[in-house]
DOMIMAR-727782 format. One record per residue (C-alpha): residue number from 1; x, y, z. Coordinates in steps of 0.02 Angstrom, whole numbers, padded with zeros to 5 digits. Example, Ala and Ser with C-alpha at 12.3 -4.5 7.8 and 13.67 -1.06 7.14 Angstrom:
n: 1 px: 00615 py: -00225 pz: 00390
n: 2 px: 00684 py: -00053 pz: 00357
//
This chain:
n: 1 px: 00099 py: -01742 pz: -00258
n: 2 px: -00032 py: -01799 pz: -00203
n: 3 px: -00219 py: -01758 pz: -00256
n: 4 px: -00267 py: -01646 pz: -00154
n: 5 px: -00102 py: -01534 pz: -00172
n: 6 px: -00136 py: -01531 pz: -00352
n: 7 px: -00295 py: -01501 pz: -00350
n: 8 px: -00266 py: -01373 pz: -00244
n: 9 px: -00119 py: -01294 pz: -00342
n: 10 px: -00267 py: -01290 pz: -00487
n: 11 px: -00371 py: -01175 pz: -00369
n: 12 px: -00233 py: -01059 pz: -00347
n: 13 px: -00209 py: -01034 pz: -00524
n: 14 px: -00399 py: -01004 pz: -00541
n: 15 px: -00402 py: -00880 pz: -00457
n: 16 px: -00232 py: -00787 pz: -00528
n: 17 px: -00318 py: -00830 pz: -00710
n: 18 px: -00475 py: -00721 pz: -00649
n: 19 px: -00390 py: -00581 pz: -00569
n: 20 px: -00297 py: -00569 pz: -00712
n: 21 px: -00429 py: -00570 pz: -00834
n: 22 px: -00503 py: -00436 pz: -00738
n: 23 px: -00355 py: -00314 pz: -00762
n: 24 px: -00360 py: -00379 pz: -00930
n: 25 px: -00529 py: -00332 pz: -00949
n: 26 px: -00504 py: -00146 pz: -00857
n: 27 px: -00376 py: -00111 pz: -00994
n: 28 px: -00493 py: -00160 pz: -01108
n: 29 px: -00621 py: -00054 pz: -01034
n: 30 px: -00499 py: 00089 pz: -01038
n: 31 px: -00436 py: 00075 pz: -01224
n: 32 px: -00621 py: 00135 pz: -01275
n: 33 px: -00541 py: 00323 pz: -01226
n: 34 px: -00436 py: 00317 pz: -01344
n: 35 px: -00516 py: 00226 pz: -01486
n: 36 px: -00628 py: 00290 pz: -01621
n: 37 px: -00751 py: 00130 pz: -01612
n: 38 px: -00765 py: -00039 pz: -01508
n: 39 px: -00706 py: -00142 pz: -01679
n: 40 px: -00546 py: -00151 pz: -01750
n: 41 px: -00544 py: -00311 pz: -01840
n: 42 px: -00349 py: -00304 pz: -01872
n: 43 px: -00308 py: -00281 pz: -01704
n: 44 px: -00380 py: -00433 pz: -01655
n: 45 px: -00333 py: -00554 pz: -01781
n: 46 px: -00142 py: -00488 pz: -01732
n: 47 px: -00186 py: -00535 pz: -01541
n: 48 px: -00282 py: -00690 pz: -01601
n: 49 px: -00144 py: -00750 pz: -01728
n: 50 px: 00010 py: -00732 pz: -01601
n: 51 px: -00106 py: -00841 pz: -01479
n: 52 px: -00114 py: -00999 pz: -01615
n: 53 px: 00077 py: -00961 pz: -01678
n: 54 px: 00131 py: -00989 pz: -01475
n: 55 px: 00225 py: -01158 pz: -01455
n: 56 px: 00157 py: -01213 pz: -01284
n: 57 px: 00164 py: -01410 pz: -01297
n: 58 px: -00030 py: -01422 pz: -01157
n: 59 px: -00115 py: -01264 pz: -01257
n: 60 px: -00126 py: -01299 pz: -01448
n: 61 px: -00166 py: -01145 pz: -01548
n: 62 px: -00329 py: -01172 pz: -01604
n: 63 px: -00374 py: -01197 pz: -01415
n: 64 px: -00276 py: -01015 pz: -01382
n: 65 px: -00365 py: -00910 pz: -01542
n: 66 px: -00546 py: -00982 pz: -01472
n: 67 px: -00504 py: -00927 pz: -01281
n: 68 px: -00446 py: -00779 pz: -01319
n: 69 px: -00579 py: -00748 pz: -01437
n: 70 px: -00722 py: -00795 pz: -01318
n: 71 px: -00622 py: -00643 pz: -01209
n: 72 px: -00584 py: -00494 pz: -01357
n: 73 px: -00801 py: -00541 pz: -01372
n: 74 px: -00810 py: -00527 pz: -01173
n: 75 px: -00712 py: -00349 pz: -01194
n: 76 px: -00825 py: -00286 pz: -01345
n: 77 px: -00974 py: -00320 pz: -01246
n: 78 px: -00926 py: -00249 pz: -01078
n: 79 px: -00848 py: -00064 pz: -01189
n: 80 px: -01016 py: -00063 pz: -01269
n: 81 px: -01089 py: -00069 pz: -01116
n: 82 px: -01025 py: 00118 pz: -01073
n: 83 px: -00984 py: 00094 pz: -00897
n: 84 px: -00915 py: 00246 pz: -00801
n: 85 px: -00728 py: 00226 pz: -00763
n: 86 px: -00705 py: 00262 pz: -00585
n: 87 px: -00511 py: 00271 pz: -00536
n: 88 px: -00435 py: 00212 pz: -00358
n: 89 px: -00268 py: 00191 pz: -00295
n: 90 px: -00208 py: 00024 pz: -00266
n: 91 px: -00250 py: -00142 pz: -00311
n: 92 px: -00414 py: -00221 pz: -00346
n: 93 px: -00456 py: -00269 pz: -00158
n: 94 px: -00425 py: -00124 pz: -00082
n: 95 px: -00526 py: -00018 pz: 00018
n: 96 px: -00515 py: 00133 pz: -00115
n: 97 px: -00611 py: -00018 pz: -00223
n: 98 px: -00753 py: -00062 pz: -00087
n: 99 px: -00773 py: 00123 pz: -00066
n: 100 px: -00821 py: 00153 pz: -00276
n: 101 px: -00935 py: 00001 pz: -00257
n: 102 px: -01010 py: 00118 pz: -00106
n: 103 px: -01006 py: 00294 pz: -00220
n: 104 px: -01021 py: 00214 pz: -00405
n: 105 px: -01135 py: 00043 pz: -00416
n: 106 px: -01112 py: -00024 pz: -00581
n: 107 px: -00946 py: 00068 pz: -00619
n: 108 px: -00789 py: -00013 pz: -00705
n: 109 px: -00660 py: 00010 pz: -00569
n: 110 px: -00495 py: 00061 pz: -00639
n: 111 px: -00341 py: 00018 pz: -00511
n: 112 px: -00207 py: 00170 pz: -00505
n: 113 px: -00025 py: 00145 pz: -00455
n: 114 px: -00016 py: 00318 pz: -00354
n: 115 px: -00149 py: 00443 pz: -00302
n: 116 px: -00084 py: 00550 pz: -00429
n: 117 px: -00119 py: 00454 pz: -00565
n: 118 px: -00309 py: 00430 pz: -00500
n: 119 px: -00302 py: 00637 pz: -00526
n: 120 px: -00205 py: 00647 pz: -00696
n: 121 px: -00318 py: 00514 pz: -00753
n: 122 px: -00473 py: 00617 pz: -00727
n: 123 px: -00424 py: 00781 pz: -00771
n: 124 px: -00349 py: 00718 pz: -00929
n: 125 px: -00516 py: 00628 pz: -00974
n: 126 px: -00454 py: 00465 pz: -00974
n: 127 px: -00582 py: 00406 pz: -00835
n: 128 px: -00713 py: 00477 pz: -00784
n: 129 px: -00715 py: 00499 pz: -00594
n: 130 px: -00587 py: 00463 pz: -00461
n: 131 px: -00606 py: 00398 pz: -00276
n: 132 px: -00467 py: 00434 pz: -00138
n: 133 px: -00443 py: 00450 pz: 00045
n: 134 px: -00436 py: 00606 pz: 00123
n: 135 px: -00450 py: 00558 pz: 00305
n: 136 px: -00435 py: 00425 pz: 00433
n: 137 px: -00502 py: 00427 pz: 00590
n: 138 px: -00344 py: 00358 pz: 00690
n: 139 px: -00226 py: 00430 pz: 00576
n: 140 px: -00284 py: 00589 pz: 00525
n: 141 px: -00250 py: 00684 pz: 00352
n: 142 px: -00206 py: 00585 pz: 00221
n: 143 px: -00065 py: 00706 pz: 00159
n: 144 px: -00018 py: 00670 pz: 00003
n: 145 px: -00203 py: 00662 pz: -00048
n: 146 px: -00239 py: 00839 pz: 00017
n: 147 px: -00082 py: 00902 pz: -00038
n: 148 px: -00160 py: 00857 pz: -00237
n: 149 px: -00331 py: 00953 pz: -00183
n: 150 px: -00241 py: 01109 pz: -00191
n: 151 px: -00193 py: 01098 pz: -00334
n: 152 px: -00311 py: 01015 pz: -00453
n: 153 px: -00465 py: 01084 pz: -00541
n: 154 px: -00581 py: 00930 pz: -00503
n: 155 px: -00721 py: 00938 pz: -00387
n: 156 px: -00792 py: 00832 pz: -00248
n: 157 px: -00962 py: 00778 pz: -00308
n: 158 px: -00994 py: 00657 pz: -00150
n: 159 px: -00910 py: 00573 pz: -00014
n: 160 px: -00917 py: 00393 pz: 00106
n: 161 px: -00867 py: 00337 pz: 00247
n: 162 px: -00793 py: 00149 pz: 00225
n: 163 px: -00778 py: 00065 pz: 00411
n: 164 px: -00603 py: -00036 pz: 00387
n: 165 px: -00584 py: -00181 pz: 00427
n: 166 px: -00401 py: -00234 pz: 00439
n: 167 px: -00343 py: -00425 pz: 00427
n: 168 px: -00180 py: -00499 pz: 00441
n: 169 px: -00198 py: -00634 pz: 00298
n: 170 px: -00086 py: -00792 pz: 00234
n: 171 px: -00037 py: -00872 pz: 00107
n: 172 px: -00103 py: -01030 pz: 00219
n: 173 px: -00173 py: -01087 pz: 00399
n: 174 px: -00040 py: -01022 pz: 00540
n: 175 px: -00031 py: -00946 pz: 00706
n: 176 px: 00029 py: -00769 pz: 00729
n: 177 px: 00177 py: -00864 pz: 00833
n: 178 px: 00237 py: -00928 pz: 00664
n: 179 px: 00229 py: -00753 pz: 00567
n: 180 px: 00400 py: -00630 pz: 00571
n: 181 px: 00342 py: -00504 pz: 00443
n: 182 px: 00190 py: -00396 pz: 00382
n: 183 px: 00163 py: -00309 pz: 00217
n: 184 px: 00049 py: -00188 pz: 00203
n: 185 px: 00043 py: -00006 pz: 00166
n: 186 px: 00115 py: 00127 pz: 00277
n: 187 px: -00055 py: 00192 pz: 00357
n: 188 px: -00114 py: 00020 pz: 00400
n: 189 px: 00027 py: -00018 pz: 00468
n: 190 px: 00019 py: 00122 pz: 00583
n: 191 px: -00147 py: 00084 pz: 00618
n: 192 px: -00116 py: -00099 pz: 00659
n: 193 px: 00025 py: -00042 pz: 00773
n: 194 px: -00018 py: -00100 pz: 00941
n: 195 px: -00049 py: -00288 pz: 00879
n: 196 px: 00107 py: -00280 pz: 00780
n: 197 px: 00210 py: -00231 pz: 00944
n: 198 px: 00116 py: -00368 pz: 01049
n: 199 px: 00144 py: -00494 pz: 00943
n: 200 px: 00329 py: -00458 pz: 00885
n: 201 px: 00297 py: -00439 pz: 00697
n: 202 px: 00413 py: -00363 pz: 00584
n: 203 px: 00325 py: -00198 pz: 00473
n: 204 px: 00387 py: -00198 pz: 00296
n: 205 px: 00295 py: -00067 pz: 00222
n: 206 px: 00222 py: -00078 pz: 00049
n: 207 px: 00148 py: 00042 pz: -00082
n: 208 px: -00031 py: -00042 pz: -00065
n: 209 px: -00134 py: -00161 pz: 00049
n: 210 px: -00239 py: -00229 pz: -00067
n: 211 px: -00033 py: -00237 pz: -00158
n: 212 px: 00032 py: -00321 pz: -00012
n: 213 px: -00073 py: -00469 pz: -00014
n: 214 px: -00058 py: -00513 pz: -00196
n: 215 px: 00135 py: -00498 pz: -00188
n: 216 px: 00093 py: -00650 pz: -00047
n: 217 px: -00019 py: -00752 pz: -00143
n: 218 px: 00118 py: -00742 pz: -00290
n: 219 px: 00287 py: -00756 pz: -00170
n: 220 px: 00233 py: -00842 pz: -00045
n: 221 px: 00368 py: -00800 pz: 00060
n: 222 px: 00408 py: -00883 pz: 00217
n: 223 px: 00340 py: -00826 pz: 00409
n: 224 px: 00255 py: -00672 pz: 00306
n: 225 px: 00078 py: -00608 pz: 00289
n: 226 px: 00009 py: -00465 pz: 00233
n: 227 px: -00114 py: -00350 pz: 00333
n: 228 px: -00266 py: -00282 pz: 00202
n: 229 px: -00455 py: -00303 pz: 00175
n: 230 px: -00573 py: -00460 pz: 00174
n: 231 px: -00624 py: -00439 pz: -00004
n: 232 px: -00436 py: -00467 pz: -00023
n: 233 px: -00452 py: -00644 pz: 00060
n: 234 px: -00592 py: -00674 pz: -00071
n: 235 px: -00496 py: -00618 pz: -00228
n: 236 px: -00319 py: -00694 pz: -00183
n: 237 px: -00368 py: -00844 pz: -00096
n: 238 px: -00284 py: -00832 pz: 00058
n: 239 px: -00334 py: -00844 pz: 00233
n: 240 px: -00390 py: -00741 pz: 00378
n: 241 px: -00290 py: -00757 pz: 00513
n: 242 px: -00359 py: -00627 pz: 00622
n: 243 px: -00492 py: -00493 pz: 00571
n: 244 px: -00508 py: -00335 pz: 00685
n: 245 px: -00309 py: -00282 pz: 00715
n: 246 px: -00326 py: -00094 pz: 00711
n: 247 px: -00304 py: 00009 pz: 00868
n: 248 px: -00441 py: 00073 pz: 00866
n: 249 px: -00618 py: -00022 pz: 00862
n: 250 px: -00699 py: 00133 pz: 00760
n: 251 px: -00573 py: 00121 pz: 00614
n: 252 px: -00640 py: 00238 pz: 00466
n: 253 px: -00570 py: 00322 pz: 00302
n: 254 px: -00689 py: 00445 pz: 00224
n: 255 px: -00661 py: 00421 pz: 00043
n: 256 px: -00701 py: 00601 pz: -00078
n: 257 px: -00767 py: 00570 pz: -00273
n: 258 px: -00700 py: 00660 pz: -00390
n: 259 px: -00751 py: 00727 pz: -00563
n: 260 px: -00724 py: 00875 pz: -00675
n: 261 px: -00889 py: 00925 pz: -00674
n: 262 px: -00961 py: 01018 pz: -00499
n: 263 px: -01121 py: 00914 pz: -00424
n: 264 px: -01276 py: 00952 pz: -00524
n: 265 px: -01377 py: 00941 pz: -00369
n: 266 px: -01392 py: 01038 pz: -00249
n: 267 px: -01278 py: 00981 pz: -00097
n: 268 px: -01291 py: 00984 pz: 00114
n: 269 px: -01109 py: 00986 pz: 00120
n: 270 px: -00967 py: 01104 pz: 00056
n: 271 px: -00776 py: 01076 pz: 00045
n: 272 px: -00661 py: 01220 pz: 00029
n: 273 px: -00468 py: 01262 pz: 00028
n: 274 px: -00417 py: 01434 pz: 00104
n: 275 px: -00265 py: 01542 pz: 00127
n: 276 px: -00219 py: 01695 pz: 00243
n: 277 px: -00089 py: 01780 pz: 00331
n: 278 px: 00017 py: 01720 pz: 00452
n: 279 px: -00055 py: 01861 pz: 00564
n: 280 px: -00130 py: 01824 pz: 00747
n: 281 px: -00325 py: 01837 pz: 00766
n: 282 px: -00321 py: 01778 pz: 00565
n: 283 px: -00374 py: 01626 pz: 00561
n: 284 px: -00494 py: 01652 pz: 00718
n: 285 px: -00586 py: 01780 pz: 00601
n: 286 px: -00609 py: 01671 pz: 00464
n: 287 px: -00708 py: 01546 pz: 00573
n: 288 px: -00781 py: 01669 pz: 00683
n: 289 px: -00878 py: 01702 pz: 00527
n: 290 px: -00974 py: 01536 pz: 00505
n: 291 px: -01004 py: 01533 pz: 00697
n: 292 px: -01101 py: 01691 pz: 00651
n: 293 px: -01168 py: 01619 pz: 00536
n: 294 px: -01236 py: 01482 pz: 00620
n: 295 px: -01135 py: 01368 pz: 00495
n: 296 px: -01091 py: 01209 pz: 00592
n: 297 px: -00928 py: 01139 pz: 00535
n: 298 px: -00860 py: 00959 pz: 00527
n: 299 px: -00689 py: 00950 pz: 00469
n: 300 px: -00541 py: 01094 pz: 00486
n: 301 px: -00362 py: 01036 pz: 00456
n: 302 px: -00209 py: 01134 pz: 00410
n: 303 px: -00046 py: 01095 pz: 00283
n: 304 px: 00137 py: 01194 pz: 00253
n: 305 px: 00097 py: 01292 pz: 00094
n: 306 px: 00259 py: 01231 pz: -00016
n: 307 px: 00237 py: 01369 pz: -00117
n: 308 px: 00272 py: 01491 pz: 00038
n: 309 px: 00342 py: 01412 pz: 00183
n: 310 px: 00296 py: 01473 pz: 00343
n: 311 px: 00093 py: 01499 pz: 00299
n: 312 px: -00010 py: 01370 pz: 00268
n: 313 px: -00188 py: 01303 pz: 00195
n: 314 px: -00348 py: 01265 pz: 00300
n: 315 px: -00447 py: 01133 pz: 00234
n: 316 px: -00626 py: 01141 pz: 00273
n: 317 px: -00798 py: 01078 pz: 00285
n: 318 px: -00977 py: 01125 pz: 00325
n: 319 px: -01159 py: 01106 pz: 00320
n: 320 px: -01242 py: 01191 pz: 00177
n: 321 px: -01217 py: 01247 pz: -00007
n: 322 px: -01123 py: 01381 pz: -00088
n: 323 px: -01280 py: 01437 pz: -00161
n: 324 px: -01380 py: 01450 pz: 00014
n: 325 px: -01393 py: 01642 pz: 00048
n: 326 px: -01313 py: 01607 pz: 00208
n: 327 px: -01173 py: 01524 pz: 00150
n: 328 px: -01130 py: 01662 pz: 00004
n: 329 px: -01149 py: 01805 pz: 00128
n: 330 px: -00993 py: 01689 pz: 00219
n: 331 px: -00910 py: 01713 pz: 00066
n: 332 px: -00917 py: 01883 pz: 00004
n: 333 px: -00843 py: 01960 pz: 00196
n: 334 px: -00720 py: 01819 pz: 00165
n: 335 px: -00687 py: 01936 pz: -00008
n: 336 px: -00661 py: 02094 pz: 00071
n: 337 px: -00551 py: 02032 pz: 00217
n: 338 px: -00423 py: 01973 pz: 00084
n: 339 px: -00434 py: 01764 pz: 00108
n: 340 px: -00412 py: 01672 pz: -00057
n: 341 px: -00528 py: 01526 pz: -00036
n: 342 px: -00538 py: 01381 pz: -00162
n: 343 px: -00705 py: 01277 pz: -00178
n: 344 px: -00681 py: 01114 pz: -00203
n: 345 px: -00873 py: 01062 pz: -00217
n: 346 px: -01064 py: 01055 pz: -00137
n: 347 px: -01138 py: 00876 pz: -00143
n: 348 px: -01236 py: 00765 pz: -00031
n: 349 px: -01155 py: 00724 pz: 00123
n: 350 px: -01121 py: 00526 pz: 00182
n: 351 px: -01293 py: 00438 pz: 00240
//
């Protein structure tokens, strides 16, 4: 090995250490929800003693103890800051984390494996807030999230629309012609279908865009790349082979901010879910009420009811607050019509 190669490997390990340290800090912050206080002297000594006993030839026990002691002290400092724990689906660097940074600046961003982990973590009080994607400008509704919204008791208290700049990432500078397979979340692969077909790249579904980048950085499979954000390139020390590879130039995803408590102020946007009998004219009659009240609808989509095959839930977003007199009047009329309505919340609309 030459000096340049050794240094590249050291740089790569340094980045991996920092990413792992980020994961450890997020777990330490989460642990506060299960403890009566920040300091646990018995637990600290157990961790430090275990590190000191490890038989690592180039890492003396005394150094291991000092290193972990510094990490523990920083963990306690972060716990004392009392940051809000904001959950998102995916690994660090996912578009969900980008949305978290917009919606809750200064929060502690907690990665979750699945969308249901975000919902359950917030519902059970282990996490303070959740950020989930609800629709994409190219692929439409995020089905799993919409399904979870029909059963959750959480409230929507904010939203943000994140521009999606899909990048093709590799562990080293490559020509696209040297790549054979591309890993990413199925939604991202679908959004970049034309690019993949043009370059004859085989799509390989992965549970998360950032997770695909992280896997490539660690395993370095031959002739492989990932579709993920530019933030992932920075976090996992990867090369950006191509940028802006989505099928549409105006690709964006709308994310919702979820909380156990409703938004306390007056919102200028409201999200509801309603169900009506599967009869001719019933949906038209519901929508007509909003039109006659001069309420602007910003989104309407449908999803089959799992509990009642053949019928549908309808997701509706509109401008206004549930407490506005003309909005309240519409909902009085919906109740008289026997329409089942679930209000997800009134909240500030995305800028």
